[in-house]
N, C-alpha and C positions, 0 to 999 in steps of 0.2 A: 590350581589344579592342574595335573598333567594328563594331555589328552591322548586320545588312543594312540596315535603316532607318538607322542612323548614315550608310551609304554613300550613301543616297538623299537624306538631310538636308543631305549635303556638297554636294549638286548644286543646294540650295534657296539660290540669290544674291540675298538682299534688294537691291533698289535694282539689277538688273544686268538690265534689258530690263522688261517687261511681262509676259512669256509665262512659264509656268513648267509644266514638265513632271514626271512621276513615270515612271520606267521600272523595271519589276520585274515581279514574277508574284504571280497569287492561289494558288499551288501551296501549302499548307501545310508541306510537306516540303523547299521550296526551300532555307531556311536552313541544312538539315541537310547539303545536297549542298554547299552553298558552305563552311561551316565546319567540316563533318566532326562526328561523334559519337566516343564511345567505342569503338564498333567497326565503324566506316566512317571512312576515309579523305576529307579534305577534296579535293572537288573544285571549285576556286572558277571560276565562269563569268562573275559578273557585276562583281567587283574587276577583274580583268584586261580586261575590257571597258571599264570605265569609264578604265582607265589607257591603255589603246591611243587610244582616240578623245580624251582629253585631249589625248595626246601627238603628236597629227594635228590639232591645232587649228590649226595655223599654215597647214596645207596647204589647207583650204577656207576659211579667211577672206575670202578675193579671190573666192570663188563667192557670198558673200550682201552683200545691200544693209543690213543692219541687226543690232541687236542680237540681238531677238527671231527673225529667220532663223536667227541661226548657235546661239541657244538649242534652235531645232528641230532644227537639222541636227546637233547634238552629241548631242540625245538619240534620234535616229533612227540615229546610227551605234552608237550604245551597246546600242540594241535588237539590231541588226544583228550585233555583235561577240557579244552575249550569247547569242544563238541560235546562231550558229556553235560557239562554245565549251561550250554547255553539254552535259553527257553526253547519250547518245543513251538509255542504259538506264534513265531516269528517269522515263520512259513520258510525261506529258504537259507537264513542264517545258519544254521546246525550244519548243514551241506556243503556251505561256502566255504567254510573255515578251511583254511590250507599252512603249510608250512611249506616255503617256496625257496629253493636255494638260489639267493643273489648273486653271489660270487664264489 
C-alpha cells in the first residue's frame, strides 16, 4: 500500500520543470483519516484530490505558459480538492492542508 508520503513522492517529477511543491498537512492524524484504522473507516481526501486534479490536467494546460506554471496549478488544484474532500469532523485537518513550494 502506498503511504501518504508515497503519494506525495509520486508527484515529485525529477527533471519535469524547476519548481516542486508538496501538498499535504502537518496534522499528525491525517494519515489515519486517509487510510483508516482498525476501529475507524478510511475517509480518503488526498488521493482522490490527486486523481481528480491529474485527470483534469488537459483542461488547464492551455491556461499556462510553462511547465513550472503547470506544476504550480496542479499543486493548487490538489490543495483545493483535498480541502473540499477532507471530512469536516476532523478538527484542524481541512484548514491545515496546503500546497507549499519546496524548490
